[in-house]
C-alpha positions as CSV (number, residue, x, y, z in Angstrom):
1,M,-89.4,31.2,87.6
2,L,-86.9,32.9,89.7
3,L,-88.0,36.2,88.5
4,R,-91.6,35.4,89.2
5,S,-90.7,34.2,92.6
6,F,-88.8,37.5,93.4
7,A,-91.7,39.5,92.1
8,R,-94.2,37.7,94.3
9,Q,-91.9,38.2,97.3
10,V,-91.8,42.0,96.6
11,L,-95.5,42.2,96.2
12,R,-96.3,40.2,99.3
13,S,-93.6,41.8,101.5
14,D,-94.3,44.3,104.1
15,L,-93.2,47.9,103.5
16,A,-90.6,47.5,106.2
17,S,-88.9,44.6,104.4
18,F,-89.0,46.1,100.9
19,P,-85.9,48.2,101.3
20,Q,-83.9,45.2,102.3
21,L,-84.7,43.5,99.0
22,L,-83.0,46.4,97.1
23,R,-80.3,47.4,99.6
24,R,-76.7,46.8,98.7
25,A,-73.6,47.0,100.8
26,E,-72.6,50.6,101.6
27,L,-69.5,52.0,99.8
28,H,-66.6,52.3,102.3
29,V,-64.1,55.1,101.5
30,G,-60.8,55.7,103.1
31,V,-59.5,59.3,103.1
32,I,-55.8,60.2,103.3
33,G,-54.4,63.7,103.5
34,A,-51.1,64.4,101.7
35,P,-50.0,67.9,102.7
36,F,-46.8,67.9,100.6
37,N,-45.3,70.7,98.5
38,K,-41.7,69.7,97.8
39,G,-42.5,68.6,94.2
40,Q,-42.7,72.3,93.2
41,R,-41.8,75.7,94.5
42,R,-45.0,77.2,95.7
43,M,-45.6,76.8,99.5
44,G,-49.4,77.1,99.7
45,V,-50.2,73.8,98.1
46,K,-49.4,72.2,101.4
47,D,-52.6,73.6,102.8
48,G,-54.7,72.1,100.0
49,P,-55.9,69.1,102.0
50,S,-57.1,71.1,105.0
51,V,-58.9,73.7,102.8
52,I,-60.7,71.0,100.8
53,K,-61.7,69.2,104.0
54,D,-63.0,72.5,105.3
55,T,-65.6,72.5,102.5
56,G,-67.4,69.7,104.5
57,F,-67.1,67.1,101.8
58,L,-66.6,64.3,104.4
59,D,-70.0,65.2,105.9
60,D,-71.5,65.4,102.5
61,L,-70.3,61.8,101.7
62,R,-71.8,60.5,104.9
63,N,-75.1,62.2,104.2
64,L,-75.1,60.5,100.8
65,G,-74.8,57.1,102.5
66,V,-71.0,56.6,102.1
67,D,-69.1,55.0,105.0
68,V,-66.0,57.2,105.5
69,T,-62.9,56.4,107.4
70,D,-60.4,59.2,107.8
71,F,-56.8,57.8,107.9
72,G,-55.3,61.2,108.8
73,S,-52.4,62.9,107.0
74,V,-49.1,61.5,106.0
75,T,-46.0,63.5,107.2
76,L,-42.3,62.8,107.3
77,P,-41.0,61.8,110.7
78,H,-37.6,63.4,110.1
79,P,-36.3,66.7,108.7
80,E,-36.6,67.2,105.0
81,D,-33.5,66.8,102.8
82,N,-33.1,69.3,100.0
83,E,-30.5,67.1,98.2
84,A,-31.1,67.1,94.4
85,G,-31.1,64.0,92.2
86,P,-28.5,62.9,89.8
87,S,-30.2,64.8,86.9
88,G,-31.1,67.9,88.9
89,E,-34.4,66.7,90.3
90,R,-35.2,69.1,93.1
91,W,-35.8,67.6,96.6
92,H,-35.3,64.2,95.0
93,K,-34.7,62.1,98.2
94,T,-37.4,63.9,100.2
95,V,-40.0,63.5,97.5
96,L,-39.4,59.7,97.1
97,E,-39.1,59.0,100.9
98,Y,-42.4,60.8,101.5
99,N,-44.1,58.9,98.7
100,R,-42.8,55.6,100.1
101,L,-44.7,56.4,103.4
102,L,-47.8,57.5,101.4
103,A,-47.7,54.3,99.3
104,S,-47.9,52.2,102.5
105,S,-50.9,54.3,103.8
106,V,-52.7,53.8,100.4
107,T,-52.1,50.1,100.5
108,Q,-53.5,49.8,104.0
109,A,-56.5,52.0,103.2
110,L,-57.4,49.9,100.1
111,R,-57.1,46.6,102.1
112,E,-59.6,48.0,104.7
113,T,-62.0,49.9,102.4
114,D,-63.5,49.8,99.0
115,L,-61.9,53.0,97.6
116,C,-59.0,55.3,98.6
117,L,-59.2,59.0,98.3
118,T,-56.0,60.9,98.5
119,V,-56.1,64.7,98.9
120,G,-52.9,66.6,98.0
121,G,-50.6,68.3,97.9
122,D,-48.7,68.7,94.7
123,H,-48.9,66.1,91.9
124,S,-45.7,64.4,92.9
125,I,-47.7,62.5,95.5
126,A,-49.1,60.3,92.6
127,I,-45.7,58.5,92.8
128,G,-46.9,57.0,96.1
129,T,-50.6,56.7,95.4
130,V,-50.3,54.7,92.2
131,N,-47.5,52.5,93.6
132,G,-49.5,51.8,96.8
133,H,-52.5,50.9,94.7
134,S,-50.5,48.4,92.7
135,Q,-49.2,46.7,95.8
136,V,-52.7,45.7,97.1
137,N,-52.9,42.8,94.8
138,P,-49.8,42.2,92.6
139,D,-51.8,39.9,90.3
140,H,-54.1,42.7,89.3
141,Q,-53.0,45.3,86.7
142,V,-53.8,48.9,87.7
143,V,-55.0,51.2,84.9
144,V,-54.7,54.9,85.3
145,L,-56.8,57.8,83.9
146,W,-54.6,61.0,84.2
147,V,-56.8,64.2,84.1
148,D,-54.3,67.1,83.8
149,A,-53.2,70.0,81.8
150,H,-49.7,68.5,81.9
151,A,-48.5,65.0,81.0
152,D,-46.1,64.8,84.1
153,V,-44.0,62.3,82.2
154,N,-40.7,64.3,82.3
155,L,-37.4,62.7,83.2
156,G,-34.8,64.6,85.2
157,K,-32.8,65.3,82.1
158,T,-35.8,66.5,80.1
159,S,-37.5,68.7,82.7
160,P,-36.7,72.4,82.3
161,S,-37.5,73.2,85.9
162,G,-36.4,70.1,87.8
163,N,-39.7,70.1,89.7
164,M,-40.7,66.5,90.5
165,H,-44.5,67.2,90.3
166,G,-43.9,67.0,86.6
167,M,-42.3,63.5,86.7
168,P,-44.6,61.0,88.6
169,V,-45.8,59.1,85.4
170,S,-42.2,58.4,84.4
171,F,-41.6,56.6,87.7
172,H,-44.4,54.1,86.9
173,L,-43.8,53.3,83.2
174,R,-41.9,50.1,82.5
175,E,-40.7,51.6,79.2
176,L,-38.8,54.3,81.1
177,A,-37.4,52.0,83.9
178,E,-33.8,52.5,82.9
179,Q,-34.0,56.2,82.6
180,V,-35.5,57.2,86.0
181,N,-33.4,58.0,89.0
182,R,-34.8,56.0,91.9
183,L,-33.7,55.5,95.6
184,P,-30.7,53.3,96.3
185,D,-33.0,50.3,96.9
186,Q,-34.6,50.9,93.5
187,W,-37.9,52.2,94.9
188,P,-40.4,52.8,93.4
189,K,-40.5,49.9,91.0
190,P,-42.5,50.5,87.7
191,C,-46.0,49.1,87.8
192,I,-47.8,50.1,84.5
193,S,-47.0,50.0,80.8
194,A,-47.8,52.6,78.2
195,Q,-51.1,50.9,77.3
196,H,-52.3,51.1,80.9
197,I,-52.6,54.9,81.0
198,S,-54.8,57.5,79.2
199,Y,-54.6,61.3,79.3
200,I,-57.5,63.8,79.2
201,G,-57.3,67.6,79.1
202,L,-53.7,68.1,78.0
203,R,-52.7,71.6,77.0
204,D,-49.2,72.5,78.1
205,L,-46.4,69.9,77.4
206,D,-42.7,70.1,77.3
207,P,-41.0,69.0,74.0
208,G,-39.5,65.9,75.6
209,E,-43.0,64.9,76.9
210,V,-44.6,65.2,73.5
211,R,-41.9,63.0,72.0
212,M,-42.1,60.3,74.7
213,I,-45.9,60.1,74.4
214,K,-45.7,59.7,70.7
215,D,-42.8,57.2,70.8
216,M,-44.5,55.0,73.4
217,G,-48.0,55.3,71.9
218,I,-49.7,56.5,75.0
219,Q,-53.4,57.4,74.5
220,A,-53.7,61.1,75.0
221,F,-56.6,63.5,74.4
222,W,-55.9,67.2,74.4
223,A,-58.5,69.7,75.5
224,S,-59.0,70.6,71.9
225,D,-59.8,66.9,71.2
226,V,-62.5,67.0,73.9
227,E,-63.9,70.1,72.2
228,R,-63.8,68.5,68.7
229,L,-64.9,65.0,69.5
230,G,-67.1,65.6,72.5
231,L,-66.4,64.4,76.0
232,P,-68.7,61.3,75.8
233,A,-66.8,60.0,72.8
234,V,-63.4,60.7,74.5
235,L,-64.5,58.9,77.7
236,S,-65.8,56.0,75.6
237,M,-62.5,55.6,73.8
238,C,-60.6,55.8,77.1
239,M,-62.7,53.1,78.8
240,E,-62.4,50.9,75.8
241,H,-58.6,51.3,75.8
242,L,-58.1,50.8,79.6
243,Q,-60.8,48.2,80.0
244,P,-61.3,48.6,83.7
245,S,-62.5,45.4,85.4
246,E,-62.3,43.4,88.6
247,K,-58.7,42.5,87.7
248,R,-57.9,45.9,86.2
249,P,-58.9,48.4,89.0
250,L,-59.1,52.0,87.9
251,H,-57.0,54.7,89.4
252,I,-57.8,58.4,88.6
253,S,-55.3,61.1,89.3
254,F,-57.1,64.5,88.9
255,D,-55.0,67.7,88.8
256,I,-57.3,70.6,89.5
257,D,-55.5,72.6,86.7
258,A,-57.2,70.3,84.2
259,L,-60.1,72.7,84.7
260,D,-60.0,76.1,83.1
261,P,-58.7,78.9,85.3
262,M,-62.1,80.4,85.3
263,E,-63.3,77.3,87.2
264,A,-60.3,76.8,89.4
265,P,-58.0,79.8,89.6
266,S,-56.0,78.9,92.7
267,T,-53.5,76.4,91.4
268,G,-49.8,76.6,90.7
269,T,-49.7,76.1,87.0
270,P,-53.0,77.3,85.4
271,V,-53.4,77.0,81.7
272,R,-56.2,78.7,79.8
273,G,-58.6,76.7,77.6
274,G,-59.2,73.9,80.0
275,L,-62.1,71.7,80.8
276,T,-65.3,73.1,82.3
277,L,-66.5,72.0,85.7
278,R,-69.4,70.2,84.1
279,E,-66.9,68.2,82.1
280,G,-64.8,67.4,85.2
281,L,-67.9,66.1,87.0
282,T,-68.8,64.0,84.0
283,I,-65.4,62.4,83.9
284,A,-65.6,61.6,87.6
285,E,-69.2,60.2,87.3
286,T,-68.3,58.1,84.3
287,A,-65.4,56.5,86.2
288,R,-67.7,55.8,89.2
289,A,-70.3,54.2,86.9
290,T,-67.8,51.6,85.7
291,G,-68.0,50.1,89.2
292,H,-64.2,49.5,89.2
293,L,-62.8,52.8,90.5
294,R,-60.6,51.9,93.5
295,A,-58.4,55.0,94.0
296,F,-58.8,58.8,93.3
297,D,-56.3,61.6,93.7
298,M,-57.2,65.3,94.0
299,V,-54.1,67.5,93.8
300,E,-52.6,71.0,93.2
301,V,-55.2,73.1,95.1
302,N,-53.2,76.1,96.4
303,P,-55.3,78.5,98.5
304,D,-52.4,81.0,98.7
305,L,-52.8,81.9,95.1
306,G,-55.3,84.6,94.2
307,N,-57.8,86.2,96.6
308,Q,-60.2,84.5,99.0
309,N,-62.9,84.2,96.3
310,D,-60.5,82.4,94.0
311,A,-59.5,80.0,96.8
312,N,-63.2,79.3,97.6
313,L,-64.0,78.7,94.0
314,T,-61.2,76.2,93.5
315,S,-61.8,74.3,96.7
316,Q,-65.5,74.0,95.9
317,A,-64.7,72.7,92.4
318,A,-62.5,70.1,94.0
319,R,-65.2,69.2,96.4
320,L,-67.8,68.7,93.7
321,V,-65.4,66.5,91.6
322,I,-64.7,64.3,94.6
323,L,-68.4,63.9,95.5
324,S,-69.2,63.1,91.9
325,A,-66.5,60.4,91.8
326,L,-67.3,58.8,95.1
327,A,-71.1,59.2,95.6
328,G,-72.6,60.5,92.4
329,Y,-73.3,63.9,94.0
330,R,-75.2,65.3,91.0
331,G,-77.7,62.5,90.9
332,K,-81.3,63.7,91.3
333,T,-83.0,60.4,91.8
334,Q,-85.2,60.4,94.9
335,V,-87.5,57.9,96.6
336,C,-90.8,58.6,98.2
337,T,-93.6,56.5,99.7
338,F,-97.0,56.9,98.1
339,H,-99.5,55.5,100.5
340,L,-102.9,56.6,101.8
341,N,-102.1,55.3,105.2
342,N,-100.2,58.1,107.1
343,R,-98.1,55.8,109.2
344,Q,-96.9,53.9,106.1
345,A,-96.4,57.0,104.0
346,N,-94.1,58.6,106.6
347,R,-91.6,55.7,106.6
348,N,-88.1,56.4,105.3
349,L,-87.0,54.2,102.4
350,R,-83.3,53.2,102.2
351,V,-82.8,52.3,98.6
352,R,-79.3,52.0,97.0
353,W,-78.5,52.4,93.4
354,E,-75.0,52.1,91.9
355,N,-73.5,52.0,95.4
356,K,-75.3,55.3,96.3
357,E,-78.2,55.6,98.8
358,L,-81.0,57.5,97.1
359,K,-82.4,60.5,98.9
360,N,-85.7,59.9,100.7
361,T,-88.1,62.8,100.6
362,K,-91.7,63.5,101.5
363,Y,-92.1,65.8,98.5
364,P,-90.2,64.7,95.5
365,V,-89.8,67.1,92.6
366,Y,-90.1,65.8,89.1
367,L,-89.6,68.2,86.2
368,G,-90.4,71.1,88.4
369,V,-93.6,69.7,89.9
370,T,-93.7,68.9,93.6
371,L,-95.5,65.7,94.3
372,D,-97.0,64.4,97.6
373,R,-98.2,61.0,98.8
374,T,-101.9,61.8,97.9
375,L,-101.2,63.6,94.6
376,S,-103.2,66.5,95.8
377,F,-100.4,69.0,94.8
378,K,-100.9,71.0,98.0
379,E,-97.2,71.5,98.5
380,H,-96.7,72.4,94.8
381,T,-99.4,75.1,94.9
382,R,-97.9,76.5,98.1
383,K,-94.5,76.9,96.4
384,L,-96.1,78.4,93.3
385,K,-97.9,81.0,95.5
386,E,-94.6,82.0,97.1
387,K,-92.9,82.3,93.7
388,V,-95.7,84.5,92.3
389,A,-95.7,86.6,95.4
390,S,-92.0,87.4,95.0
391,R,-92.6,88.3,91.4
392,N,-95.4,90.6,92.4
393,N,-92.9,92.5,94.4
394,L,-90.9,93.1,91.2
395,L,-94.0,94.2,89.5
396,R,-94.7,96.7,92.2
397,K,-91.3,98.2,91.9
398,L,-91.7,98.4,88.1
399,A,-95.1,100.2,88.6
400,N,-93.2,102.9,90.6
401,T,-90.6,103.6,88.0
402,K,-90.9,106.3,85.4
403,W,-90.5,104.1,82.4
404,G,-92.4,101.1,83.8
405,T,-95.6,102.7,84.6
406,D,-97.0,102.2,81.1
407,P,-100.0,99.8,81.5
408,N,-98.9,97.8,78.4
409,T,-95.5,97.3,80.0
410,L,-97.0,96.2,83.3
411,K,-99.3,93.8,81.6
412,T,-96.6,92.2,79.5
413,T,-94.3,91.9,82.5
414,A,-97.1,90.3,84.6
415,V,-97.9,87.7,82.0
416,A,-94.2,86.9,81.5
417,L,-93.2,86.9,85.2
418,C,-96.3,86.0,87.2
419,F,-98.7,84.1,85.0
420,S,-96.1,82.0,83.1
421,T,-94.7,80.9,86.5
422,A,-98.1,80.0,87.9
423,E,-99.1,78.1,84.7
424,Y,-96.0,75.9,84.5
425,C,-97.1,72.3,84.0
426,A,-100.7,73.5,84.7
427,P,-102.3,70.5,82.9
428,V,-100.8,68.2,85.6
429,W,-102.2,70.0,88.7
430,A,-105.0,72.2,87.4
431,R,-107.7,70.0,88.8
432,S,-106.3,70.1,92.3
433,C,-108.6,71.6,95.0
434,H,-105.6,73.7,96.1
435,A,-105.1,75.5,92.7
436,S,-107.1,78.5,93.9
437,A,-104.2,79.3,96.4
438,V,-102.2,80.5,93.4
439,D,-105.1,82.6,92.2
440,T,-104.9,85.0,95.1
441,E,-101.5,86.2,94.0
442,L,-102.5,86.5,90.4
443,N,-105.4,88.6,91.5
444,Q,-102.9,90.9,93.1
445,A,-100.9,91.1,90.0
446,C,-103.9,92.4,88.1
447,R,-104.6,94.9,90.8
448,I,-101.1,96.2,90.4
449,I,-101.6,96.6,86.6
450,T,-104.9,98.5,86.9
451,G,-104.3,100.3,90.2
452,N,-107.6,99.0,91.6
453,L,-108.1,98.4,95.3
454,K,-108.7,95.1,97.1
455,S,-112.4,95.8,97.5
456,T,-112.8,96.0,93.7
457,P,-114.8,93.0,92.5
458,L,-112.6,90.5,90.7
459,P,-114.6,90.4,87.4
460,A,-114.0,94.1,87.0
461,V,-110.3,93.8,87.8
462,Y,-109.7,91.2,85.1
463,R,-111.7,93.1,82.6
464,M,-109.6,96.2,83.1
465,A,-106.3,94.3,83.2
466,S,-107.5,92.5,79.9
467,I,-106.2,89.1,81.2
468,A,-108.5,86.1,81.4
469,P,-109.0,84.7,85.0
470,P,-106.4,82.1,86.0
471,A,-108.8,79.1,86.1
472,I,-109.9,79.8,82.5
473,R,-106.3,80.2,81.3
474,R,-105.4,76.8,83.0
475,N,-108.4,75.2,81.3
476,A,-107.2,76.4,77.9
477,L,-103.7,75.0,78.6
478,T,-105.2,71.7,79.6
479,K,-107.2,71.4,76.4
480,Q,-104.2,72.5,74.3
481,E,-102.1,69.7,75.9
482,R,-104.9,67.2,75.2
483,D,-104.8,68.2,71.5
484,K,-101.1,67.6,71.4
485,Q,-101.5,64.2,73.1
486,L,-104.1,63.1,70.5
487,N,-102.5,64.4,67.4
488,D,-98.8,64.7,67.9
489,C,-97.0,61.3,67.7
490,R,-94.0,62.9,69.4
491,H,-96.0,63.4,72.6
492,P,-94.9,60.9,75.4
493,L,-98.5,59.9,76.0
494,Y,-99.5,59.7,72.3
495,G,-102.2,56.9,72.0
496,H,-102.3,56.4,75.8
497,Q,-105.7,55.4,77.1
498,Q,-106.6,57.2,80.3
499,V,-108.0,55.6,83.4
500,L,-111.3,57.3,84.2
501,Q,-111.9,55.8,87.7
502,R,-109.9,58.4,89.7
503,L,-110.5,61.2,92.1
504,K,-111.0,64.5,90.5
505,S,-107.6,65.9,91.6
506,R,-105.8,62.9,90.1
507,K,-107.5,63.0,86.7
508,S,-105.0,64.0,84.1
509,F,-105.5,66.2,81.1
510,G,-106.2,63.0,79.1
511,T,-109.8,62.9,80.5
512,T,-110.7,66.3,79.0
513,L,-111.8,67.3,75.6
514,G,-109.6,69.3,73.3
515,L,-110.1,72.8,71.9
516,E,-112.1,71.3,69.0
517,G,-110.7,73.5,66.3
518,R,-110.7,76.7,68.3
519,S,-107.6,78.7,69.2
520,P,-106.6,79.0,72.9
521,A,-107.5,82.7,72.7
522,Q,-110.9,82.0,71.4
523,H,-111.5,79.4,74.1
524,R,-110.4,81.8,76.8
525,L,-112.7,84.6,75.6
526,E,-115.7,82.3,75.3
527,Q,-115.2,80.9,78.8
528,W,-114.6,84.3,80.2
529,E,-117.9,85.6,78.8
530,L,-119.7,82.7,80.4
531,W,-117.9,83.2,83.7
532,D,-118.6,86.9,83.9
533,R,-122.1,87.8,82.9
534,S,-122.5,90.5,85.5
535,A,-124.3,93.6,84.4
536,S,-123.3,95.7,87.4
537,Y,-120.1,97.0,85.7
538,A,-121.7,99.1,82.9
539,A,-118.7,101.5,83.0
540,V,-116.1,98.6,82.9
541,P,-115.0,97.6,79.3
542,P,-116.1,94.2,78.0
543,Q,-114.0,91.0,78.1
544,S,-111.0,91.4,75.9
545,E,-107.3,90.6,75.9
546,S,-106.4,94.1,74.6
547,L,-106.1,96.9,77.2
548,P,-109.1,99.3,77.2
549,N,-109.1,103.0,76.3
550,G,-106.9,105.1,78.6
551,S,-103.9,102.8,78.6
552,S,-101.8,105.6,77.2
553,F,-102.5,107.8,80.2
554,K,-100.1,108.6,82.9
555,R,-100.1,106.3,85.9
556,N,-102.2,108.5,88.2
557,E,-104.7,109.1,85.4
558,W,-104.9,105.4,84.5
559,V,-105.4,104.5,88.2
560,A,-108.1,107.2,88.6
561,L,-109.9,106.0,85.5
562,N,-110.0,102.4,86.6
563,R,-111.2,103.3,90.0
564,A,-113.9,105.4,88.5
565,R,-114.9,102.5,86.2
566,A,-115.2,100.1,89.1
567,K,-116.8,102.7,91.4
568,V,-114.4,101.9,94.2
569,G,-112.0,104.5,95.6
570,R,-109.7,104.9,98.5
571,T,-112.2,106.3,101.0
572,N,-112.3,105.6,104.7
573,N,-115.4,103.5,104.4
574,N,-113.9,101.4,101.6
575,L,-110.7,100.9,103.4
576,H,-112.7,99.7,106.4
577,N,-114.8,97.3,104.3
578,G,-111.7,96.0,102.6
579,G,-110.0,95.2,105.9
580,M,-107.3,97.8,105.3
581,K,-108.4,100.2,108.0
582,R,-110.1,100.0,111.4
583,Y,-112.2,102.8,112.9
584,D,-111.5,104.0,116.4
585,D,-114.4,103.5,118.8
586,D,-115.1,107.2,118.9
587,E,-114.8,107.7,115.1
588,L,-117.8,107.2,113.0
589,P,-117.7,106.3,109.3
590,R,-117.8,109.5,107.2
591,E,-120.6,109.8,104.6
592,L,-119.3,109.2,101.1
593,P,-120.0,111.9,98.5
594,L,-122.2,110.3,95.8
595,L,-123.0,111.3,92.3
596,S,-126.0,110.0,90.5
597,T,-123.8,107.1,89.4
598,N,-122.7,106.3,92.9
599,L,-119.1,107.2,91.9
600,L,-116.8,107.1,94.9
601,L,-114.2,109.9,94.9
602,D,-110.8,109.5,96.4
603,R,-107.5,111.4,96.6
604,S,-106.0,110.2,93.3
605,F,-109.3,110.5,91.6
606,L,-109.6,114.1,92.5
607,Q,-106.1,114.9,91.4
608,V,-107.1,114.5,87.8
609,L,-110.1,116.8,88.1
610,P,-109.6,120.3,86.5
611,E,-108.6,122.9,89.0
612,T,-111.7,125.0,88.4
613,L,-113.9,122.2,89.7
614,F,-112.2,122.0,93.1
615,D,-114.0,125.0,94.6
616,V,-117.3,125.0,92.7
617,I,-120.5,124.1,94.6
618,L,-122.9,121.5,93.3
619,N,-126.6,122.0,93.5
620,P,-127.9,120.9,96.9
621,A,-130.2,118.6,95.1
622,A,-127.2,116.5,94.2
623,G,-126.8,115.8,97.9
624,F,-123.4,117.1,98.7
625,L,-120.8,119.8,98.3
626,L,-117.8,118.7,96.2
627,N,-115.4,119.9,98.9
628,E,-117.4,118.6,101.8
629,G,-115.3,116.3,104.1
630,L,-112.2,116.2,101.9
631,P,-108.7,116.9,103.3
632,R,-107.1,120.2,102.8
633,D,-104.1,118.8,101.0
634,V,-106.3,117.3,98.4
635,C,-108.7,120.1,97.8
636,G,-106.0,122.6,98.5
637,R,-107.9,125.9,98.5
638,R,-110.7,127.1,100.7
639,E,-112.4,130.1,99.1
640,T,-114.0,132.8,101.2
641,G,-116.9,132.8,98.8
642,R,-117.8,129.2,99.8
643,P,-121.1,128.9,101.6
644,D,-121.1,128.6,105.3
645,E,-121.2,124.9,106.2
646,A,-122.7,125.6,109.6
647,S,-125.8,127.2,108.1
648,S,-127.6,123.8,107.8
649,P,-127.5,120.6,109.7
650,A,-126.1,118.8,106.7
651,G,-123.4,121.4,106.3
652,M,-124.9,122.5,103.0
653,D,-126.3,125.9,102.1
654,P,-129.7,125.4,100.4
655,S,-129.1,128.4,98.3
656,P,-125.4,128.4,97.4
657,V,-123.8,131.5,95.9
658,P,-121.0,131.0,93.4
659,S,-117.6,132.5,94.1
660,A,-117.0,135.8,92.4
661,G,-115.7,135.3,88.9
662,R,-116.4,131.6,89.0
663,P,-119.0,129.6,87.0
664,F,-121.8,128.1,89.1
665,L,-122.0,124.4,88.4
666,Q,-125.6,123.5,89.0
667,R,-125.5,119.7,88.6
668,V,-123.6,116.8,87.0
669,E,-125.2,114.2,84.7
670,V,-123.2,111.1,83.7
671,Y,-123.8,109.0,80.6
672,H,-122.5,105.4,80.6
673,R,-122.4,105.4,76.8
674,L,-122.0,108.2,74.3
675,P,-125.4,109.3,72.9
676,P,-126.2,107.5,69.6
677,G,-124.5,109.0,66.6
678,T,-121.7,110.7,68.6
679,S,-118.3,109.8,67.3
680,A,-115.1,109.9,69.2
681,A,-113.9,112.8,67.1
682,A,-116.9,114.7,68.0
683,A,-116.4,114.0,71.6
684,D,-112.9,115.2,71.4
685,E,-114.1,118.4,69.8
686,D,-116.6,118.9,72.6
687,V,-113.9,118.5,75.1
688,T,-111.7,121.0,73.3
689,S,-114.5,123.5,73.1
690,V,-114.7,123.6,76.9
691,G,-111.1,124.9,77.0
692,A,-107.6,123.6,76.9
693,S,-107.4,123.5,80.7
694,L,-110.2,121.0,80.9
695,Q,-109.3,118.7,78.0
696,R,-106.8,116.4,79.6
697,P,-108.3,116.0,83.1
698,L,-111.8,115.3,81.8
699,R,-110.7,112.8,79.2
700,P,-110.7,109.8,81.7
701,F,-114.4,110.6,82.5
702,L,-115.3,110.7,78.9
703,L,-113.6,107.3,78.3
704,A,-115.1,105.7,81.4
705,F,-118.7,106.8,81.1
706,G,-119.1,107.9,77.6
707,G,-120.1,111.5,78.4
708,L,-120.6,114.1,81.1
709,R,-123.2,116.8,81.1
710,L,-122.1,119.8,83.2
711,V,-125.1,122.0,83.9
712,F,-124.0,125.5,84.8
713,A,-126.1,128.4,85.9
714,G,-127.6,129.6,82.6
715,A,-125.3,127.4,80.4
716,D,-125.5,123.8,79.2
717,Q,-122.7,121.9,77.5
718,L,-122.2,118.3,76.7
719,L,-118.7,116.9,77.1
């Protein structure tokens, strides 16, 4: 009944009151800086707290909904005493007096906040942090997870170096109470037993430490154990051993050298073969998920070691671990309002989960698909268009390289880079009215493959690129996904009955029919033929997913061939019609030279013509001179034997005279298909018979139109 009552309250509540039903108390974190370095011999570790704070993690915590109180840094009020301990512990008195002050600050922070974060400093500060934690409530037993490459359980008499950053655990263990050299007032008192601590990530231990861990039965997992057993299993055993609870608060002491030096190079005692950053984040998040984490130490970041990049890498690693432990930084859960009312849809939800406020966003991203409140996928298609546009830039660069200009290479690259990006999760958003926004960039990708201009009709472009139009490809993917949903029991929506009463853009692939036994390629070809029934592209190859003839040509010949097929070239008039050039007020459109097939000639098209055709004169009945109106740098030569253009109003001599020693080309006849019975081999022989100088340049014409008849004065040859 209580559950039903709560459900009715949620359903009846106003949107403004809904967040209060789920909202929990904010996590309150106290932050303490411990810039201390006397536990070892490297000076730079004292700057660790300031460097980590400079990464902006305090602002990150606040942005994640954490209430942060900065308690400042703990410093000694008097000069440091370098007096050694009875067993040779370096800076013994100074280290313990500093940690006494730090313990008081930790106790105060934990009494005023939910969790205390201490940023060191070397690892000797853990003497004060664990002791201060244990003093908050003496009736509660603190349990410690020690993440470190070193056990730090040395005694003064077992330590080879005498550095106290390798001794903090020994000060806390009751089993070693009689062997530790304390201050005269016996501070610090031991607060944990061997069963209250677990190690993760050990790699470099002194012989005395190995013996003590074994004799006391301390749970310890080496880095090799993490590799062999897997981190989830190791963490599970640690939590089962420590059993953190309300009366057993968890304390994590995280030495940055637990991570591999590749992840955190700027630390005093790096050891290869450590944990990955991902594993470090997982440890922190697992501890947070218990709900009983009360204290966290981050130590041994030394920005003076290595270069600036090493220091930045290490401080950023420390930042991420801290955020994961305190706020679940890697969490991707988002909240969004889906409502057809604009005012309600724009409200910000404040929902907390596991003591973390979830991010409110207008456009949540799920599995790479950007959603919006109306499920129209407008924002998603906008992002896809930008992605495809950036990949088109790569395709253009590839088209300009020597090895990338092969049409097959360009097509394969376009399908892999552009079309695969544009078709990601297409069954989800293919019915959106905004899907056509992506198509404009895919059209451009096909133009890059073929070399066609913007004014070329799209059906011709896709035929020459041998890629089915985007809408047809998305339709095939949708039907393919539908078949999986119907027939594959592993599909998440297997057996799901779709709701039919929806807007078109919201209908899923479950409302469509499958491929019905056809392959996706067969479906694409059938739909392509139905979509493009135009008969105005007789010279353009039919629909096929294999590149047409001429794909082995050089780039300039391939481009010229495709422009000849589409009858669209780079002329002033076409540039003007395509919106790529504007005429000046005093400039009139130049008449385009036309063949009987209305073929438009352009610069790159003329470059593949044989040189002997540059200066010949067509019969005036064809309506133009081949050289008429073309730039000098294209036609190149101006022969003295050329007719006087000023002799007629049209600039054409009605009775042209051929240049001396040149054949007089009377007219050109173009065949869209080879004459019946003419084989390709025979066509090659015909081309060869004209002469080696004409074979290669005229081959694009032969492939585009099937044949050319060049009618010379007194001679007639079919090519």
